[in-house]
VOKOL-826710 format. One record per residue: residue in three letters; x, y, z of N, C-alpha, C in turn. Coordinates in steps of 0.02 Angstrom, whole numbers, padded with zeros to 5 digits, always signed. Layout:
ALAXYZXYZXYZ/...
//
This chain:
MET-00754-00108+00717-00708-00105+00700-00767-00070+00647/ALA-00715-00018+00632-00765+00027+00557-00728+00000+00506/GLU-00748+00024+00454-00694-00031+00378-00651-00032+00370/VAL-00621-00088+00354-00569-00121+00359-00515-00065+00299/SER-00535-00054+00260-00528+00012+00223-00496+00059+00241/SER-00525+00126+00320-00509+00124+00366-00438+00114+00397/MET-00444+00051+00426-00373+00035+00455-00327+00036+00379/GLN-00337+00010+00344-00302+00027+00269-00248+00096+00274/GLN-00310+00134+00255-00302+00203+00252-00252+00229+00288/ALA-00277+00203+00372-00221+00245+00404-00126+00218+00413/VAL-00130+00135+00394-00059+00129+00391-00056+00153+00329/GLU-00096+00179+00284-00035+00195+00203-00021+00274+00268/VAL-00050+00298+00284-00048+00348+00316+00018+00367+00335/LEU+00027+00311+00409+00099+00308+00453+00141+00275+00413/ARG+00124+00232+00359+00180+00205+00309+00214+00279+00268/GLY+00167+00321+00261+00198+00373+00212+00231+00423+00249/LYS+00221+00439+00310+00246+00457+00379+00311+00441+00371/GLY+00342+00379+00345+00409+00319+00378+00419+00302+00423/LEU+00356+00277+00455+00344+00206+00511+00341+00149+00482/SER+00383+00142+00526+00387+00064+00506+00332+00004+00540/ASN+00309-00052+00517+00256-00084+00572+00275-00123+00627/ARG+00340-00106+00654+00345-00108+00715+00337-00034+00744/ASP+00337+00021+00723+00327+00072+00760+00242+00071+00748/ILE+00232+00067+00722+00136+00054+00705+00133+00018+00761/LEU+00160-00047+00758+00135-00081+00825+00145-00063+00916/SER+00209-00041+00892+00249-00009+00958+00194+00035+00976/ASN+00155+00091+00941+00121+00144+00983+00040+00133+00965/VAL+00006+00103+00925-00039+00104+00928-00085+00084+00977/ASP-00079+00049+01032-00122+00081+01107-00075+00119+01155/ASN-00053+00143+01139+00006+00220+01180-00082+00253+01212/SER-00059+00289+01245-00092+00331+01312-00076+00437+01267/HIS+00010+00399+01270+00037+00457+01228+00075+00451+01161/PHE+00076+00472+01116+00131+00452+01061+00159+00520+01050/PRO+00234+00483+01047+00293+00542+01049+00304+00563+00989/PHE+00275+00589+00953+00250+00601+00894+00241+00669+00896/ASP+00297+00740+00857+00259+00787+00850+00211+00803+00787/ASP+00208+00775+00741+00166+00785+00686+00104+00771+00693/GLU+00052+00830+00702-00013+00797+00708-00055+00745+00667/GLU-00046+00762+00595-00081+00713+00574-00064+00607+00595/VAL-00001+00609+00619+00015+00556+00642+00006+00537+00703/VAL-00034+00593+00752-00052+00542+00823-00132+00571+00798/MET-00164+00597+00771-00220+00585+00744-00262+00528+00699/THR-00176+00524+00670-00202+00434+00624-00212+00384+00682/PHE-00178+00381+00722-00134+00337+00794-00204+00314+00815/ILE-00251+00401+00835-00306+00399+00887-00370+00351+00828/ASP-00366+00384+00778-00398+00327+00732-00392+00251+00736/LEU-00332+00238+00743-00320+00180+00726-00340+00142+00809/GLN-00296+00178+00849-00326+00130+00903-00420+00101+00892/ILE-00483+00183+00888-00508+00156+00917-00562+00109+00864/GLU-00504+00092+00811-00524+00044+00763-00516-00034+00781/CYS-00459-00008+00831-00425-00066+00871-00435-00080+00937/SER-00508-00073+00946-00534-00061+01032-00517-00145+01038/SER-00520-00194+01000-00545-00275+01049-00486-00317+01010/ASP-00471-00386+01050-00422-00434+01013-00416-00439+00950/LYS-00462-00458+00907-00494-00465+00864-00474-00412+00790/ASP-00506-00352+00819-00485-00284+00783-00426-00298+00783/PHE-00379-00295+00823-00316-00308+00858-00269-00336+00778/ASN-00293-00399+00798-00245-00448+00772-00276-00449+00680/LYS-00334-00390+00673-00335-00400+00583-00293-00332+00573/LEU-00279-00300+00600-00215-00249+00588-00145-00303+00583/VAL-00113-00351+00623-00050-00361+00631-00066-00392+00561/ALA-00129-00458+00547-00142-00471+00487-00091-00439+00441/TYR-00146-00357+00410-00140-00319+00385-00068-00298+00361/LEU-00045-00306+00421+00034-00263+00427+00080-00333+00383/TYR+00044-00360+00420+00119-00419+00390+00085-00490+00323/ASP+00034-00467+00314+00009-00508+00247-00017-00577+00261/PHE-00044-00565+00320-00046-00645+00342-00148-00668+00320/ASP-00149-00723+00307-00213-00732+00283-00243-00760+00356/LEU-00293-00722+00392-00331-00729+00448-00394-00773+00426/LYS-00392-00836+00476-00459-00875+00461-00498-00888+00500/ASP-00557-00836+00492-00618-00830+00561-00659-00895+00559/
//
């Protein structure tokens, strides 16, 4: 995964566009993004790349919901 800050930046962009945590989790693994906003689609593609493993996806969930993951 790229830097965690990249994940945080992606989440901030998506939240800034009005997406909820559920919206983010529901769409991060899609092959087609149902959004007209190109910035949202490109941000999801970046986030998808960062969350390519289960461990990285778990980090996203933890970040979204303020969980403390112990490795």
